[in-house]
GUBA-77366 format. One record per atom (N, C-alpha, C): atom name; x, y, z. Coordinates in steps of 0.05 Angstrom, whole numbers. Layout:
// residues N
- CA	X	Y	Z .
...
END
This chain:
// residues 101
- N	129	33	550 .
- CA	134	21	576 .
- C	164	20	581 .
- N	172	28	605 .
- CA	200	25	613 .
- C	204	-5	619 .
- N	227	-15	610 .
- CA	233	-43	615 .
- C	238	-48	644 .
- N	222	-64	658 .
- CA	225	-67	687 .
- C	246	-87	697 .
- N	255	-105	679 .
- CA	274	-126	687 .
- C	303	-116	685 .
- N	320	-127	702 .
- CA	349	-123	700 .
- C	359	-138	675 .
- N	346	-161	669 .
- CA	354	-177	646 .
- C	345	-163	620 .
- N	359	-167	598 .
- CA	351	-154	573 .
- C	326	-166	561 .
- N	311	-151	545 .
- CA	286	-161	533 .
- C	290	-186	516 .
- N	314	-189	504 .
- CA	318	-212	486 .
- C	330	-236	501 .
- N	330	-235	527 .
- CA	339	-258	543 .
- C	322	-283	536 .
- N	335	-306	531 .
- CA	320	-331	526 .
- C	310	-341	553 .
- N	284	-347	553 .
- CA	271	-359	577 .
- C	257	-384	569 .
- N	250	-400	589 .
- CA	238	-427	584 .
- C	209	-426	591 .
- N	193	-438	574 .
- CA	165	-441	579 .
- C	156	-468	568 .
- N	130	-473	567 .
- CA	120	-497	554 .
- C	107	-489	528 .
- N	106	-508	510 .
- CA	95	-503	483 .
- C	67	-492	484 .
- N	48	-503	501 .
- CA	21	-492	502 .
- C	20	-463	511 .
- N	39	-455	529 .
- CA	40	-427	538 .
- C	51	-410	515 .
- N	72	-419	502 .
- CA	83	-404	479 .
- C	62	-401	457 .
- N	44	-420	454 .
- CA	23	-419	433 .
- C	-2	-405	443 .
- N	-1	-393	467 .
- CA	-23	-379	479 .
- C	-47	-396	485 .
- N	-42	-422	490 .
- CA	-64	-440	497 .
- C	-67	-444	527 .
- N	-47	-436	542 .
- CA	-48	-438	572 .
- C	-37	-412	583 .
- N	-46	-404	607 .
- CA	-34	-381	620 .
- C	-10	-388	636 .
- N	7	-369	642 .
- CA	29	-372	661 .
- C	18	-370	689 .
- N	22	-391	705 .
- CA	13	-391	732 .
- C	35	-395	752 .
- N	59	-402	742 .
- CA	82	-407	759 .
- C	107	-395	745 .
- N	122	-379	760 .
- CA	147	-367	749 .
- C	169	-373	769 .
- N	191	-384	758 .
- CA	215	-388	775 .
- C	238	-372	764 .
- N	254	-362	783 .
- CA	279	-348	776 .
- C	301	-363	789 .
- N	313	-380	773 .
- CA	332	-401	783 .
- C	357	-389	796 .
- N	364	-400	819 .
- CA	387	-390	834 .
- C	413	-398	821 .
- N	415	-421	808 .
- CA	441	-430	798 .
- C	450	-416	773 .
- N	432	-408	756 .
- CA	440	-395	731 .
- C	425	-370	724 .
- N	406	-362	741 .
- CA	390	-337	736 .
- C	369	-341	715 .
- N	364	-365	706 .
- CA	344	-370	685 .
- C	316	-365	696 .
- N	299	-356	678 .
- CA	270	-352	683 .
- C	255	-375	670 .
- N	235	-386	685 .
- CA	217	-406	674 .
- C	188	-396	678 .
- N	172	-398	657 .
- CA	144	-390	658 .
- C	127	-415	652 .
- N	113	-424	672 .
- CA	101	-451	671 .
- C	72	-451	680 .
- N	58	-473	674 .
- CA	31	-476	687 .
- C	35	-483	716 .
- N	14	-482	731 .
- CA	17	-487	760 .
- C	20	-517	766 .
- N	6	-533	750 .
- CA	7	-562	754 .
- C	11	-576	728 .
- N	14	-602	730 .
- CA	17	-618	705 .
- C	46	-628	703 .
- N	49	-646	684 .
- CA	75	-658	679 .
- C	94	-637	668 .
- N	118	-638	679 .
- CA	139	-619	670 .
- C	160	-636	656 .
- N	159	-637	631 .
- CA	176	-653	614 .
- C	192	-635	596 .
- N	218	-638	595 .
- CA	235	-622	579 .
- C	227	-624	549 .
- N	215	-646	541 .
- CA	207	-649	513 .
- C	184	-630	505 .
- N	171	-619	525 .
- CA	149	-599	521 .
- C	159	-571	524 .
- N	185	-567	528 .
- CA	196	-540	532 .
- C	197	-524	507 .
- N	195	-498	510 .
- CA	199	-479	488 .
- C	216	-457	499 .
- N	233	-446	482 .
- CA	251	-424	489 .
- C	241	-399	473 .
- N	235	-378	488 .
- CA	224	-354	477 .
- C	239	-330	490 .
- N	234	-306	481 .
- CA	247	-283	494 .
- C	230	-274	518 .
- N	244	-261	536 .
- CA	231	-250	560 .
- C	211	-229	551 .
- N	218	-213	531 .
- CA	199	-192	521 .
- C	173	-205	511 .
- N	175	-227	497 .
- CA	151	-240	486 .
- C	133	-250	508 .
- N	144	-259	530 .
- CA	128	-267	553 .
- C	113	-243	565 .
- N	128	-221	569 .
- CA	115	-198	581 .
- C	94	-186	562 .
- N	99	-187	536 .
- CA	79	-178	517 .
- C	54	-195	518 .
- N	57	-221	523 .
- CA	34	-239	525 .
- C	18	-233	550 .
- N	32	-227	572 .
- CA	19	-224	598 .
- C	34	-201	613 .
- N	22	-178	613 .
- CA	34	-155	625 .
- C	38	-157	655 .
- N	23	-175	668 .
- CA	26	-179	697 .
- C	53	-191	704 .
- N	67	-203	685 .
- CA	93	-214	690 .
- C	113	-192	697 .
- N	108	-168	689 .
- CA	126	-145	696 .
- C	126	-141	726 .
- N	105	-149	740 .
- CA	105	-146	769 .
- C	126	-164	782 .
- N	137	-183	768 .
- CA	156	-202	779 .
- C	185	-195	772 .
- N	189	-172	760 .
- CA	216	-164	752 .
- C	236	-164	775 .
- N	227	-159	799 .
- CA	245	-159	822 .
- C	245	-185	838 .
- N	234	-207	825 .
- CA	234	-233	838 .
- C	263	-242	843 .
- N	271	-246	868 .
- CA	299	-253	873 .
- C	307	-280	860 .
- N	333	-283	856 .
- CA	344	-309	848 .
- C	336	-329	869 .
- N	328	-353	860 .
- CA	321	-374	878 .
- C	293	-372	889 .
- N	276	-356	877 .
- CA	248	-353	886 .
- C	229	-361	864 .
- N	204	-365	872 .
- CA	182	-371	854 .
- C	159	-353	860 .
- N	142	-349	840 .
- CA	117	-335	843 .
- C	95	-352	830 .
- N	71	-352	842 .
- CA	50	-368	831 .
- C	23	-354	836 .
- N	3	-364	821 .
- CA	-24	-355	825 .
- C	-43	-377	815 .
- N	-67	-377	825 .
- CA	-86	-398	818 .
- C	-98	-394	790 .
- N	-101	-369	782 .
- CA	-113	-362	756 .
- C	-100	-336	746 .
- N	-103	-330	720 .
- CA	-92	-305	710 .
- C	-103	-280	723 .
- N	-126	-282	736 .
- CA	-139	-259	749 .
- C	-131	-255	778 .
- N	-116	-275	789 .
- CA	-108	-274	817 .
- C	-81	-260	820 .
- N	-76	-249	844 .
- CA	-50	-237	849 .
- C	-28	-257	851 .
- N	-4	-248	847 .
- CA	20	-265	849 .
- C	27	-269	878 .
- N	35	-293	886 .
- CA	46	-299	912 .
- C	75	-307	908 .
- N	92	-302	928 .
- CA	121	-307	925 .
- C	132	-323	949 .
- N	152	-339	943 .
- CA	166	-354	964 .
- C	193	-364	953 .
- N	211	-372	971 .
- CA	236	-385	961 .
- C	229	-410	945 .
- N	244	-414	924 .
- CA	239	-436	905 .
- C	247	-463	917 .
- N	235	-484	905 .
- CA	243	-512	910 .
- C	246	-524	882 .
- N	258	-547	881 .
- CA	263	-561	855 .
- C	237	-571	842 .
- N	215	-571	857 .
- CA	190	-583	847 .
- C	178	-568	823 .
- N	185	-543	819 .
- CA	172	-528	797 .
- C	187	-527	771 .
- N	211	-536	769 .
- CA	226	-532	744 .
- C	222	-556	725 .
- N	227	-550	700 .
- CA	227	-571	680 .
- C	250	-590	684 .
- N	245	-615	683 .
- CA	266	-635	688 .
- C	272	-651	663 .
- N	297	-658	660 .
- CA	305	-672	635 .
- C	305	-701	638 .
END
């Protein structure tokens, strides 16, 4: 597979421990405007920094190949879906989706 992201495969990205452990799917992706960080999150639920995990961008794409569809997600935007089988929707981001400290 050709690497679809402008960011390198070893870029550190943020997710939640249950997603990193393959216990939950990624349903919300944010591409932060302020620092270009990627976050791979559940759609709902508490977003607590104590539940955060740092993994590589490549490991997330290997877990879920549909994440490659978001390689061109602009800075400051989010993508979401209701289930892993649904298509991704996109819109400008708001602070509501990010992990908070």
